[in-house]
N, C-alpha and C positions, 0 to 999 in steps of 0.2 A: 504494500500500500504506500502510495506517495504522500508526503506531507505537502499540503497545498497552502499557499499564501492567500490572504483574504481577498485578492482582487478577482472579480467575476465580471463576465461580459453579459450584458443584457441589451443588445442593440434592438432598435425598433424594427424588427422584421417579423412578419407573420409566418409562423412555422407550426405545422401540425404533425403529430406522430413522432416516431423514432427513426433513427437511421442517419444517413448522410444528408448534408445540407445540399439542396438542389443547385445546379449550376447557375441559375438565374440569381439566386440569393448569394451564392458564393462570390460572385463578381463584386458585390458590395464590400465584403470582407477583404478581398484581395486589394481593392482600391485603398482601403484604410491602411493595410499592411504596407503596400508599396509606397504610399505617401510617408509613412512612418520611418522608412529606411532611406528616404531621399531619392526614391525612384518613382515619383508620382506619374501615374498613368501607364506604367510599364510592368509587365510580368512575363517571364519566360513560361511558355505553356505548349505542350504537345498534344493536349486533349482537344479534339475538334469541337465537341459540344461546348466545352468551357470557353474555347477561343471565340466562338460565336457570341456567347453571352458577355465575354469581356469587351468585345467590340461594341455591343449594344449598350454596355454600361460606361462607355467612354475610355476604356483601357485598350492599350495596344499590346498584343502578344509580341514580345521582343526578346529574342534569344540573348541579347546582350544585357538584359536587366539583371541586377544582383539578386532579385527575388524570382523564385521558380515554383511553379505548381507541379507536384509529382502525383500522378494518378496511380502509380504502381512502383514496386521496388526497383525495377530496371531504370525507370526515370529518376528515382531517388538517387541511386548510385551514380548515374551519369551527371546529374546536377551537383551532387556533392563533390565529384571529381573536378568540376569546374569552379568550385569554391563558392557556390551560391547558397543563399539562405533558402532552404526548401520548406514550402508550405504544402500540407497534404490534408486529406479528409479522413485519414485513418490514424487513430490514436496509436496503434501498434507501431506505425512507422517512426514515431518519436524515438523508440528504442533502437531503431536502425540508423538514426542520424538526422531525421527531419528536425527543423527548429521550431516549427509551428504547425499545429493541427487545428482545423476548423471542423468541429463535430457538433453533434446534438447530444444533449444530456437532458433527460426528462422532457423531451420535445422542444427544447430551446437551443438555439445556436450558441456555442461557446468557443472562444479562442483559447487554446492551450499553448503555452510557451515553454519549451524545454530550454532552460537558461544555459546549460553547458553546451548544447548543440548550437544555439544562437551565438554564443561567445566563440565557438570554434569556427563559425562562418566569417568572423571578423566584422560582422555588422552590428551596429548598436541600434536598439529599438528605442523609440521615444518614450518618455514617461507617460504620455497620453495613451499610447497603445498598451503599455504595461498596466495602467490603471483599469483598463477594460478587459484585461486578459486574466487567466488563471496561470500563474507561474509555477512550473514544476521543478 
């Protein structure tokens, strides 16, 4: 069991049920994360559905962005090899090196930040992001 710090995310996004955060809603979270690390409007992404939603949300899929969305472990490993801060929708990928996971808990979207993995990426998150996230 992880010890959690008291910061919790409750963004104003309508969510029902359990499971992953849908691509349309995920784009909003990625927009906040990208802006937090100094790459506003840019996220590396190889997932076609999410790329479409990113474009609709005003973000550009950009392979040069320091922030990357990993939909699976192969993408995670590739992005980690490039030194990117990896964001995922799977809590278990935090153990494999992802820095941030956007998941649902009790039907609500939550940002989980793995502090050691974020530090290993060399990227500093803003205090504003850390205040709305749960830091592990």
